[in-house]
MARRO-508318 format. One record per atom (N, C-alpha, C): x, y, z. Coordinates in steps of 0.05 Angstrom, whole numbers, padded with zeros to 5 digits, always signed. Atoms other than C-alpha are relative to their C-alpha. Last residue first. Example, Ala and Ser with C-alpha at 12.3 -4.5 7.8 and 13.67 -1.06 7.14 Angstrom:
2
-00016-00024-00001
+00273-00021+00143
-00015+00022+00014
+00018-00024+00000
+00246-00090+00156
+00018+00024+00000
***
This chain:
53
+00028+00010-00001
+01337+01909+02005
-00018+00018-00016
+00002+00028+00009
+01412+01914+01993
-00029-00010-00001
+00000+00000+00029
+01409+01990+01998
-00001-00028-00012
+00027+00000+00011
+01387+01984+02071
-00001-00001-00031
-00002-00002+00030
+01456+01962+02093
-00027+00000-00012
-00027-00010+00007
+01462+01975+02168
+00002+00004-00030
-00003-00027-00009
+01387+01969+02183
+00027+00012-00008
+00016-00016+00018
+01380+01907+02140
-00001+00029+00009
-00013-00003+00026
+01439+01876+02176
-00017+00017-00019
-00022-00019-00004
+01407+01891+02244
+00015+00004-00027
+00011-00027-00003
+01342+01859+02221
+00022+00020+00004
+00011-00010+00025
+01377+01797+02194
-00011+00029+00002
-00022-00006+00018
+01418+01789+02257
-00009+00010-00027
-00012-00025-00009
+01355+01795+02300
+00024+00008-00018
+00018-00022+00006
+01320+01742+02259
+00012+00027+00008
-00002-00004+00029
+01380+01695+02262
-00018+00023-00008
-00026-00013+00006
+01384+01705+02338
+00003+00005-00030
+00002-00028-00008
+01309+01691+02346
+00026+00014-00006
+00017-00014+00019
+01315+01627+02305
-00002+00030+00007
-00014-00003+00025
+01373+01604+02347
-00016+00015-00021
-00021-00020-00004
+01337+01619+02412
+00016+00004-00026
+00013-00026-00001
+01275+01581+02388
+00020+00022+00003
+00009-00006+00028
+01317+01521+02369
-00013+00027-00001
-00024-00006+00015
+01351+01522+02438
-00007+00007-00029
-00009-00027-00009
+01284+01527+02473
+00025+00008-00015
+00018-00020+00012
+01258+01469+02430
+00007+00028+00009
-00007-00004+00028
+01319+01427+02447
-00018+00020-00014
-00020-00020+00004
+01309+01438+02521
+00006+00005-00029
-00027+00009-00003
+01244+01400+02524
+00020+00022-00007
-00014-00013-00022
+01178+01434+02536
+00028-00009+00004
-00006-00028+00006
+01148+01419+02467
+00014+00014+00023
-00026-00004+00012
+01154+01344+02479
+00007+00029-00004
-00003+00003+00029
+01096+01337+02526
+00028+00007-00009
+00022-00014+00014
+01071+01356+02596
+00004+00000-00031
-00010-00023+00014
+01111+01305+02634
-00022+00013-00016
+00001-00024-00017
+01078+01260+02685
+00011+00025-00013
-00026-00002-00015
+01097+01194+02652
+00001+00024+00018
-00001+00021-00021
+01024+01181+02634
+00025+00003+00016
-00005+00027+00009
+01020+01246+02595
+00003-00019+00023
-00028+00006+00002
+00989+01308+02624
+00003-00029-00009
-00013+00011-00023
+00915+01321+02610
+00030-00005-00005
-00006+00028+00004
+00893+01368+02555
+00014-00011+00025
-00028+00005-00005
+00861+01433+02580
+00006-00030-00004
-00017-00016+00017
+00793+01447+02547
+00030-00007+00003
+00006+00005+00028
+00747+01393+02574
+00019+00015-00019
-00009+00027+00006
+00779+01393+02643
-00006-00007-00029
-00029+00000+00001
+00771+01469+02646
+00011-00028-00008
-00008-00016+00023
+00697+01465+02630
+00030+00000-00004
+00004+00017+00023
+00686+01410+02680
+00007+00014-00026
-00020+00021+00000
+00718+01453+02733
-00003-00019-00023
-00024-00012+00012
+00674+01513+02713
+00022-00021+00000
-00018-00011-00020
+00611+01472+02727
+00026+00010-00014
-00026+00012+00001
+00561+01462+02671
+00018+00014+00021
***
């Protein structure tokens, strides 16, 4: 088996429109940033007030 055939079998092709899917849109980056900020805020709060946990 050639290595190029192996890569074509593993990597999914791009959509017909040329984009690589919905997961690369800006809304997913914004959602990830919000989740990261909430997680950091929770961790900082738990460091400041450890008696609550």
